[in-house]
C-alpha positions in Angstrom: 141.5 238.6 72.2 142.6 241.8 70.6 144.6 242.1 67.4 147.7 243.3 69.3 147.5 240.4 71.7 147.2 237.9 68.9 150.2 239.5 67.1 152.2 239.4 70.2 151.3 235.8 70.8 152.2 234.9 67.2 155.6 236.6 67.5 156.3 234.7 70.7 155.4 231.4 69.0 157.6 232.4 65.9 160.6 233.1 68.2 160.3 229.8 70.0 160.0 227.9 66.8 163.0 229.8 65.4 165.1 229.0 68.4 164.0 225.3 68.5 164.8 224.8 64.8 168.1 226.7 64.6 170.4 223.7 64.6 168.3 221.8 62.0 168.1 224.8 59.7 171.8 225.4 60.0 172.5 221.7 59.0 170.1 222.0 56.1 171.7 225.2 54.9 175.2 223.6 55.2 174.0 220.6 53.1 172.3 222.7 50.5 175.1 225.3 50.3 178.3 223.3 50.4 180.6 225.8 48.7 181.3 229.6 48.5 179.7 230.0 45.2 176.3 228.5 46.3 176.3 230.4 49.6 177.1 233.7 47.7 174.3 233.0 45.2 171.8 232.1 48.0 172.6 235.2 50.0 172.3 237.5 47.0 168.8 236.1 46.1 167.1 238.5 48.5 164.1 239.3 46.3 165.8 242.4 45.0 168.6 241.1 42.8 167.8 239.7 39.4 168.9 236.2 38.4 171.2 237.8 35.9 172.9 240.0 38.5 173.4 237.0 40.8 174.6 234.7 37.9 177.2 237.3 36.8 178.4 238.1 40.3 178.7 234.4 41.2 180.1 233.3 37.8 177.4 230.7 37.4 175.6 229.4 34.3 171.9 230.4 34.1 170.9 226.7 34.1 172.9 226.0 37.3 171.6 229.0 39.1 168.0 228.3 38.2 168.3 224.6 39.1 169.9 225.6 42.5 167.2 228.1 43.2 164.5 225.6 42.4 166.1 223.1 44.7 166.4 225.6 47.5 162.7 226.5 47.0 161.6 222.9 47.2 163.7 222.5 50.3 161.9 225.3 52.0 164.9 227.6 52.0 163.6 230.1 49.5 160.3 231.4 48.1 159.1 232.9 44.9 157.6 236.4 45.3 154.5 237.7 43.5 156.7 239.4 41.0 158.4 236.1 40.3 161.7 236.9 42.0 163.5 234.4 44.3 163.9 235.4 47.9 165.9 233.5 50.5 164.1 232.8 53.8 167.3 232.8 55.9 170.2 235.2 56.3 173.4 233.2 56.3 175.0 235.7 58.7 172.5 234.5 61.3 173.9 231.0 61.0 177.6 231.9 60.8 177.8 230.6 57.3 179.2 233.7 55.6 182.7 233.3 56.9 183.7 231.7 53.6 182.7 234.8 51.6 185.2 236.0 49.0 187.5 238.7 50.1 186.2 242.2 49.4 182.5 241.4 49.9 
């Protein structure tokens, strides 16, 4: 089996898993991100923004943001990159969970 065939097969499997898990992931995100502040923080943690940038934009204490990010990581909703930044694994727009964003964002 060629590399291209293997990649194509893996992409198909990923897409089927994503479709099958959509509702479960959405419910998990809703439970983990119950309010506007937590959703905004999660969405901003894209691997590019620093914890300080997110904390200031979301008006969160450093302890609360770090605790939340650790919880999201343990729940499988976020990962820590090699350069120690937090990166969300799901885009809330894909799950219609950004409708509660603060006006002007």
